[in-house]
N, C-alpha and C positions, 0 to 999 in steps of 0.2 A: 505648403499645405495648412488648413484651418481646420479646428476643431470646436465645435460649440455643444452646448446642452441647452436646449429651449424647449419649454411648454407649446405645444400646437394651440393656435386658436380657432374659434368655432368657424364653420363653413356651412354651406347648405348640405354637405355629405353626412357628417354626426358632429356630437357634442363632446366625445370623451376626450380627455387632453391625456395626451402622451409624453414622455421625455423621449428626445432623439439626440443622437450623436451624429456630428456631420464634419465630414473632410473633403477637401477639394474643393477649387473655385471655378473650373470649366469642364467643359464637355458635357455628355448626356448625363439624365439624373438617373441614380441608381438607387432604388429603395430596398433595404434589407430587414425582412421579417423573421424573427429567430424561431426556434422550436419551442414545444410546450414547456421544457424545463430549463429555460435560458433566459437571454436577454441580449441587449446591445451588444454587451461585454464578449458575445462569441463571435462577433464579426470584428474584432480588433485588428485582425490581419488584412481583411477585406476594406476596411476604412484606410489604413495606412497602404496597402498596395494598389489600390485602385484608385486613390487620390490624384495620382497624375494624370488620368486619362477621363475622369468622371467626378461627378459632385455625388458624393456618396451619404447615403441618410440610412443610419440604422436606429430602429425604434426600440423602446421597452413597451411591449402590449400593455393595453390597459390592466393595472393590476398587478404588473410585474417591475422588478427592479427599482428604479427612481419614478415610475409613473404612479399617479395617485389610482386608490383603490375605485371602482367603478360604483355607482350608487345601487345597482342591481344587476341581475344576470344580464350576460351579453350572448347573443347570438353569433354565429360564423357570420352572418350578413352585417352586423354592428361592426366586427373587427375590420370585414373588407371596407366598409364605408368608412371607417375611421383610417384606414390606409388611403383611400382614395381622397380625403380631405388632405392629408399631408403632401399628396401629389399636386393637388389642385392649387394649394396655396403656394408652391413654388412654380407653377405655370407648366404650360407644355404637358408631356406624358412622361413616364418612366419605366426602366427596364427593372423589372421587379425579381428580385432574389429571395426566394422563400426556401426555408431548410424545415423539413418534416411538418408540424403544425403550420407553420409560416408558408408552406407551399400550399397547403391547403386554402390558408387565407388568399395567397396569391392567386390561385385559380378561380376562387369565388370572385375576386376582385376584376380578374379579367372577363368574367362572365357579366358582371353587373355595371361595370364601368370600363368597356372595351376601349373606348376613346382616351383612357387614361394610361394604358398598357400598353408601351411599345414593344415589348417582348418580355419573356419569362425565362428564368433560371429556376427549375425546380429540382431541389435536392433533397434525396432520401426522404422522399414523401409518401403520401398515400392518397387514395380517395375519401378518405376520413374512416372513422371506425363503424359507421353505420352500415359498413357492406355485411357484417356478420354479426349477429346476438352475442354472441361470445366475446368478441372484441369490443362492442358497446359497452356491455358490462364491467369488462375489465377496466375500461377507461373511466367509467363513472366511479369506480372504486378508488381513483386514484385519490381523490380528495380527502377520504377517510384515511388513507394511509399517510398522507401528509399531515394530517390532523394528528395522528397517533405517535408518529414518528419525530416530527419536527423537521425544518428546512435541512438541517445540517446531516442527521442521521438518515433522512430521506435521499438526500445526495449521494451519500457514501454508499447507499445501497444500489441505486439506479444508474448514476454516471458511468462506472466503469464499464457497463455494458454495452454503452454507446460508441465504444471505442473499438478497434481493431485488436487482436492479440499481439501486434506489433507496437502499439503506442508505447511510448515511454512513460515511465513514472511522473515526470514533470507534465505531460499532458493529460495524465488520468489526474492528478491533483488540480489542475487547471479547470478541468472539467467539472470536478466536484464543486470547486469554489465557485465558479459561476453559476452553477444551479443551486448552490445554497444561498447564494446571495440574491438571486433572481425571484425564487418560488415563495408564495405566501398565499392565504386564503384571505379573502373568497376569490382572488383571480384565477389561481390555479384550478380551482373547482369549478370556474366558469368557462375557463379554456376546454377543461375535459369534458364537460358537457356538451359544448360546441362542437367537438371532435366525436361524441358519441352519437350525436343527433344528425350527422352529415354522412351521405354518400354521394359522391359526384359522378358517378359512373356515368348517369345520363345527361351530364353537362359538358364533360370534356369535348365532345365534338363542336360544340357552339365556341369554343376558344379560337380565334383566328390569328393572335399574336404568335409569331414564330418563338418556340419554345425549346431550350436546351434541359434535358431531363438527365441529371446525374446521380449516380448511385455507387457509395462504396463496396467494393468488392466483397468485404466482410461485413455488411450492413445484416445484422441478425433482428433488428427491429422491424423494419417495413419491407426490406428485403428487395433484391434485384427483380424480381418475378412482377413486384407491385408496380415499380417504376417502369417496368417494360409496358405495362398495362396502359400506365399514364400516357406514355408517349405514342404508344401506337393509335391510342383514341383520338388525340388532339389532331388537327389538320396539318399543322407545320410543326410537329414535335420530333426531336432526335435524340436518341437515347446513348449515353456515354457511360462505362463502368469505369470508376477510378480505383485505381489499384493502391493497394497499402493503407486502405482508409474502412472504416466502420460507418456508423449511421452518422458521425459527425464529420464528415468530409471535409467541411470548410475549414474545420479546426485542426484536423489531424493532418491533412496535406493542403495547408495554406496556400504554397506557391503555387502548386498544380491546379488548385481549384481558381485560383484568381487568373491564371494562364486561359484558362477556359472560358471564364468570364469575358475577358478582354478580348478573346478571339470570337466569342458570340456576339458581343458588342459590334465589332468590326463586320461581320457577316450581317447581322440584323439592319444594319444602316444602309446596306446595299439591296437588301430584298425589296421587291415590289410590295404594294400593299395588297393584302388578300381581299378577295371579292366578296 
């Protein structure tokens, strides 16, 4: 297994440089897109667990973690196009794993660049906060909350809510540390605005890639009903509830999450292309 951290270079898709972590030298490409309060560090278990069967890439989104701050505001399309660039640079297409906000980016990526998306794994995600005015307003308020509290206090307030009641103290501390190290302004504010401005309801039926939609049974952030809507609206969506997990299913139940992803990769490889 190899792991590298490299900045992406420009291609026709977008010009926003990002830091990536990579593992694995053979097999299909798997691109991991983290949630709005996270970074590539949240995919440590996927980088290790999936490396024997895939080439795994996890990004720090623009303005997050070790990625540089963008020069100006970014839309959801900007994030999707930056992800498309990472795939194009590595040749072929990718199975895209998106958690929460990362799932929203992944779905827009599948709409904008269908030829680059072999399949999707959408975990504990949403159609965007633009589905309701109160959700959009709450999302837009996040940047001010971060500015007032600072990254550490902000993370200590928010991260524990993302886990199930069964989460261990070690898992809670890890979630807090990942968030505190990942988020900062202006990147977090741009991401929040991209969510507030997005409602993918009318776009989901355009996604032709096979999709595994996962949701933790104790997810109180986006919730089971939202994941069911997403899976039901896609042409080839399958919905699975993960027991013993909250909103951060890939971190809280990494072995089970990786098993689902590996099974999905095997199934997707045998499926005929959608017309």
